[in-house]
C-alpha positions as CSV (number, residue, x, y, z in Angstrom):
1,M,-69.4,46.5,0.6
2,L,-67.7,43.3,-0.6
3,S,-66.3,42.6,-4.1
4,L,-66.1,39.0,-5.1
5,R,-64.1,37.9,-8.2
6,V,-64.8,34.4,-9.4
7,L,-64.2,34.6,-13.2
8,G,-60.7,33.4,-13.3
9,P,-58.6,33.1,-10.1
10,A,-60.7,33.9,-7.1
11,G,-60.4,37.2,-5.2
12,L,-62.3,38.8,-2.4
13,T,-61.9,42.4,-1.3
14,R,-63.8,45.0,0.7
15,V,-64.5,48.1,-1.4
16,D,-64.5,50.5,1.6
17,G,-62.0,48.9,3.9
18,P,-59.3,46.3,4.5
19,P,-59.7,42.9,2.8
20,P,-61.5,40.2,4.7
21,D,-58.7,38.4,6.5
22,G,-58.2,34.7,5.9
23,V,-61.3,33.8,4.0
24,L,-59.5,32.7,0.9
25,R,-57.2,30.5,3.0
26,Q,-60.2,28.5,4.3
27,P,-61.2,26.5,1.2
28,K,-64.4,24.9,2.5
29,R,-65.7,28.1,4.1
30,F,-64.8,30.1,1.0
31,G,-66.6,27.4,-1.1
32,L,-69.7,27.7,1.2
33,F,-69.6,31.5,0.6
34,C,-69.4,31.0,-3.1
35,Y,-72.1,28.4,-3.1
36,L,-74.5,30.9,-1.5
37,A,-73.3,33.8,-3.7
38,L,-73.4,32.1,-7.1
39,R,-77.0,31.0,-7.2
40,K,-79.0,31.4,-10.5
41,T,-80.5,34.5,-9.0
42,P,-78.4,36.8,-6.7
43,G,-79.9,36.6,-3.2
44,E,-81.6,33.3,-3.7
45,F,-82.3,31.5,-0.4
46,V,-80.8,28.1,0.4
47,R,-82.0,25.8,3.1
48,R,-79.5,24.7,5.8
49,D,-80.3,21.1,5.1
50,R,-79.1,21.5,1.6
51,L,-75.9,23.2,2.7
52,I,-75.3,20.3,5.1
53,D,-75.8,17.7,2.3
54,V,-73.3,19.5,0.1
55,F,-70.6,20.4,2.6
56,W,-70.8,17.8,5.4
57,P,-72.3,14.7,3.8
58,D,-70.5,12.3,6.0
59,L,-71.3,13.8,9.4
60,D,-74.4,13.0,11.5
61,P,-77.0,15.7,11.6
62,V,-76.0,17.1,15.0
63,R,-72.3,17.5,14.1
64,A,-73.1,18.7,10.6
65,R,-75.4,21.5,11.9
66,A,-72.7,22.5,14.4
67,S,-70.1,22.6,11.6
68,L,-72.4,24.8,9.5
69,R,-73.0,27.2,12.5
70,Q,-69.2,27.4,13.0
71,A,-68.6,28.1,9.3
72,L,-71.3,30.8,9.2
73,S,-70.0,32.4,12.4
74,Y,-66.5,32.5,10.9
75,L,-67.8,34.1,7.7
76,S,-70.0,36.6,9.5
77,G,-67.0,37.6,11.6
78,R,-64.8,38.2,8.5
79,L,-67.4,39.5,6.1
80,G,-69.9,41.2,8.4
81,K,-73.2,40.0,9.7
82,E,-75.0,42.2,7.1
83,A,-73.5,40.1,4.3
84,F,-76.1,37.4,5.1
85,V,-79.9,37.5,5.0
86,R,-82.1,35.0,6.8
87,R,-85.6,33.9,6.2
88,G,-86.8,32.1,9.2
89,P,-84.5,29.7,11.0
90,E,-83.8,27.4,8.1
91,E,-83.0,29.6,5.0
92,L,-80.3,32.0,4.3
93,A,-78.8,33.9,1.4
94,M,-76.1,36.4,0.5
95,A,-77.3,40.0,0.6
96,P,-77.0,41.2,-3.0
97,D,-77.0,44.9,-1.9
98,R,-73.9,44.3,0.3
99,M,-71.6,42.9,-2.4
100,T,-70.6,43.0,-6.0
101,C,-69.7,39.9,-8.0
102,D,-68.1,39.7,-11.5
103,A,-70.3,36.7,-12.4
104,W,-73.4,38.7,-11.5
105,E,-72.1,41.5,-13.6
106,F,-71.3,39.2,-16.6
107,E,-74.8,37.8,-16.7
108,S,-76.5,41.2,-16.1
109,R,-74.6,42.7,-19.0
110,L,-75.6,39.8,-21.3
111,C,-79.2,40.2,-20.3
112,S,-79.1,43.9,-21.1
113,G,-77.5,43.3,-24.5
114,H,-74.1,44.8,-23.6
115,L,-72.2,41.9,-25.1
116,S,-68.7,43.2,-25.5
117,E,-68.8,44.7,-22.0
118,A,-69.9,41.3,-20.7
119,L,-66.9,39.6,-22.3
120,D,-64.6,42.2,-20.8
121,T,-65.8,40.9,-17.4
122,Y,-65.2,37.3,-18.3
123,Q,-61.6,36.8,-17.4
124,G,-61.5,33.0,-17.2
125,P,-63.5,29.9,-16.1
126,L,-65.5,30.2,-12.9
127,L,-63.2,29.7,-9.8
128,D,-60.4,28.5,-12.1
129,G,-58.2,26.0,-10.3
130,F,-60.5,25.8,-7.2
131,F,-61.8,22.4,-6.0
132,L,-62.8,20.8,-2.7
133,S,-61.9,17.1,-2.3
134,G,-64.4,14.6,-1.0
135,L,-67.5,16.8,-1.8
136,P,-69.0,15.4,-5.0
137,D,-72.2,17.5,-4.8
138,F,-70.2,20.7,-4.7
139,D,-67.9,19.4,-7.4
140,H,-70.9,18.7,-9.7
141,W,-72.5,22.0,-8.9
142,L,-69.3,23.9,-9.6
143,E,-68.7,22.1,-12.9
144,A,-72.2,22.8,-14.1
145,R,-72.0,26.5,-13.2
146,R,-68.6,26.8,-14.7
147,R,-69.7,25.1,-18.0
148,H,-72.9,27.3,-18.1
149,L,-70.9,30.5,-17.9
150,H,-68.2,29.4,-20.2
151,D,-70.7,28.3,-22.9
152,R,-72.4,31.7,-22.6
153,A,-69.1,33.5,-23.1
154,G,-68.2,31.4,-26.1
155,S,-71.6,31.8,-27.7
156,T,-71.5,35.5,-27.1
157,A,-68.2,35.9,-28.7
158,W,-69.5,34.2,-31.9
159,D,-72.6,36.4,-31.8
160,L,-70.3,39.5,-31.7
161,C,-68.3,38.0,-34.6
162,A,-71.5,37.5,-36.7
163,Q,-72.6,41.1,-35.9
164,A,-69.2,42.4,-37.1
165,V,-69.5,40.4,-40.3
166,T,-73.0,41.9,-40.9
167,R,-71.6,45.4,-40.5
168,G,-68.7,44.7,-42.7
169,E,-66.2,45.2,-39.9
170,L,-63.8,42.3,-40.8
171,D,-61.1,43.3,-38.4
172,R,-63.6,43.2,-35.5
173,A,-65.0,39.9,-36.9
174,A,-61.5,38.4,-36.9
175,F,-60.9,39.7,-33.3
176,W,-64.1,38.2,-32.0
177,G,-63.6,35.0,-33.9
178,K,-60.2,34.5,-32.2
179,R,-61.8,35.2,-28.9
180,A,-64.6,32.7,-29.6
181,I,-62.1,30.0,-30.5
182,E,-60.3,30.6,-27.2
183,L,-63.5,30.2,-25.4
184,A,-65.3,27.5,-27.5
185,G,-62.4,26.5,-29.7
186,F,-63.6,23.1,-30.9
187,D,-66.4,24.6,-33.1
188,E,-65.0,23.8,-36.5
189,A,-68.2,24.7,-38.4
190,R,-68.1,28.3,-37.2
191,A,-64.3,28.6,-37.6
192,G,-64.7,27.4,-41.2
193,W,-67.5,29.9,-41.8
194,L,-65.3,32.7,-40.5
195,M,-62.4,31.6,-42.6
196,K,-64.6,31.6,-45.8
197,V,-66.0,35.1,-44.9
198,L,-62.5,36.6,-44.4
199,A,-61.0,34.9,-47.5
200,Y,-63.9,36.0,-49.7
201,H,-63.4,39.6,-48.7
202,G,-59.6,39.3,-49.4
203,D,-58.3,38.9,-45.9
204,R,-56.5,35.6,-46.4
205,V,-54.0,36.4,-43.6
206,G,-56.9,36.8,-41.1
207,A,-58.5,33.6,-42.4
208,L,-55.3,31.6,-41.9
209,R,-54.9,33.2,-38.5
210,V,-58.3,31.8,-37.5
211,Y,-57.2,28.4,-38.8
212,R,-53.9,28.5,-36.8
213,G,-55.9,29.4,-33.7
214,L,-58.2,26.4,-34.2
215,E,-55.3,24.1,-35.0
216,E,-53.4,25.2,-31.8
217,Y,-56.5,24.9,-29.7
218,L,-57.4,21.4,-30.8
219,G,-53.8,20.2,-30.6
220,A,-53.2,21.6,-27.1
221,E,-56.6,20.7,-25.6
222,F,-57.5,17.4,-27.3
223,D,-54.4,16.2,-29.2
224,L,-56.5,16.4,-32.4
225,A,-56.0,18.0,-35.8
226,P,-58.7,20.0,-37.6
227,S,-61.0,18.0,-39.8
228,R,-60.1,17.2,-43.4
229,D,-62.7,19.7,-44.7
230,V,-61.2,22.5,-42.7
231,R,-57.6,21.5,-43.6
232,E,-58.5,21.5,-47.3
233,L,-60.2,24.9,-46.9
234,A,-57.0,26.3,-45.4
235,D,-54.9,24.8,-48.3
236,R,-57.2,26.5,-50.8
237,I,-56.9,29.9,-49.0
238,R,-53.1,29.5,-48.9
239,S,-53.0,28.8,-52.6
240,G,-55.0,31.9,-53.4
241,A,-58.0,30.1,-54.7
242,A,-61.1,32.2,-55.0
243,M,-63.9,31.6,-52.6
244,E,-67.4,30.9,-54.0
245,A,-69.7,33.9,-54.3
246,W,-72.4,34.1,-51.7
247,A,-76.0,33.7,-52.9
248,G,-77.5,37.2,-52.8
249,G,-74.1,38.8,-52.1
250,K,-74.2,38.2,-48.4
251,P,-72.5,35.5,-46.4
252,P,-74.7,32.8,-44.9
253,A,-75.8,33.0,-41.3
254,L,-73.5,31.8,-38.6
255,P,-73.9,28.0,-38.3
256,G,-76.0,27.2,-35.3
257,G,-74.9,25.1,-32.3
258,L,-71.5,24.8,-30.7
259,G,-69.5,21.7,-31.3
260,L,-67.6,19.4,-33.6
261,G,-70.6,17.6,-35.1
262,R,-69.5,14.0,-36.0
263,R,-66.1,14.6,-34.3
264,A,-67.7,15.5,-30.9
265,G,-67.2,12.0,-29.7
266,A,-63.5,12.3,-30.1
267,V,-63.5,15.5,-28.1
268,R,-65.5,13.8,-25.3
269,R,-63.1,10.9,-25.2
270,A,-60.1,13.3,-25.1
271,L,-61.7,15.2,-22.2
272,L,-62.4,11.9,-20.4
273,D,-58.9,10.6,-21.0
274,R,-57.5,13.9,-19.6
275,R,-59.6,13.6,-16.5
276,I,-58.5,10.0,-16.0
277,R,-54.8,11.1,-16.4
278,D,-55.4,14.0,-13.9
279,I,-56.8,11.4,-11.4
280,G,-53.9,9.0,-11.9
281,G,-51.2,11.7,-11.9
282,P,-49.4,13.4,-9.0
283,G,-51.9,14.5,-6.4
284,G,-54.7,13.0,-8.4
285,S,-56.0,10.8,-5.6
286,E,-56.7,14.0,-3.6
287,R,-58.9,15.4,-6.3
288,R,-61.3,12.5,-6.7
289,S,-62.6,9.7,-4.5
290,G,-62.1,6.0,-5.4
291,S,-65.7,5.7,-6.5
292,D,-65.3,8.7,-8.8
293,R,-62.3,7.0,-10.4
294,R,-64.2,3.8,-10.9
295,N,-67.1,5.7,-12.5
296,L,-64.8,7.4,-14.9
297,A,-63.1,4.1,-15.8
298,D,-66.5,2.5,-16.3
299,R,-67.5,5.3,-18.7
300,R,-64.2,5.0,-20.5
301,S,-64.9,1.3,-21.1
302,G,-68.4,1.8,-22.3
303,S,-70.1,3.8,-25.0
304,D,-67.4,6.5,-25.2
305,R,-64.9,4.0,-26.4
306,R,-66.1,4.2,-30.0
307,R,-63.6,4.9,-32.7
308,P,-63.3,8.5,-34.0
309,V,-65.5,9.4,-36.9
310,G,-64.7,11.9,-39.6
């Protein structure tokens, strides 16, 4: 039985024996293993042609198939032949009954409504720090899966925050609000909502802690300050100004949708600028191909070059 950890730094162990030797030191082969394991449904079959397109796009079909056979033979030798399931000569999958995976556990707990337990499982972005140079299809797949899981974690933390507010558990609301900001920290509308809720119930310290978390996140990640509305709200809370009474005596529902609203363009530009800096910095040429750098530069000079709003 294998145990695969992918939420945060990668790890691979064997539950009932010594760890698989060397798999983590073979980046492309470990990437192939993760690509098979991290399908939308555990045990989903993938065609060999698709694996070749993703991992050996520059080889001719004969050499590419030989490379795939070698990679699968290596993995079978380290993980055990029972780790793979085949359906005919052209399709294969990971055997979900022969391994555990924290990403599977995370999504399973979300589906069953065990939200706090799911977030206990989420220890960081999918395969944090892992990349394979020269494989754009793998890169795009990994970024999409990483964003999907990260967005679900951020949204779940806000859901837990709203549930705590409904129950009147303000300490738990502040805890989950801080966790939500760590995961989806650029959501000013929700941070402002939580600040008002905490301040209205007399927890000005907690409200200002939420603001500082938002301020630190935006500054570190995007070199941005909170919006004027949120800054003015923080000033009112510091001064001890009373918060408006809620209609009906209950706080309004959590604002829908993650994001910065009108300021989302500034965040997109900041992310794009950071990616361009990463490419141009030390080792950057190893992370992206020349065509990828040109595409990013083209995007930077196009519609994303608008001035910040709000």
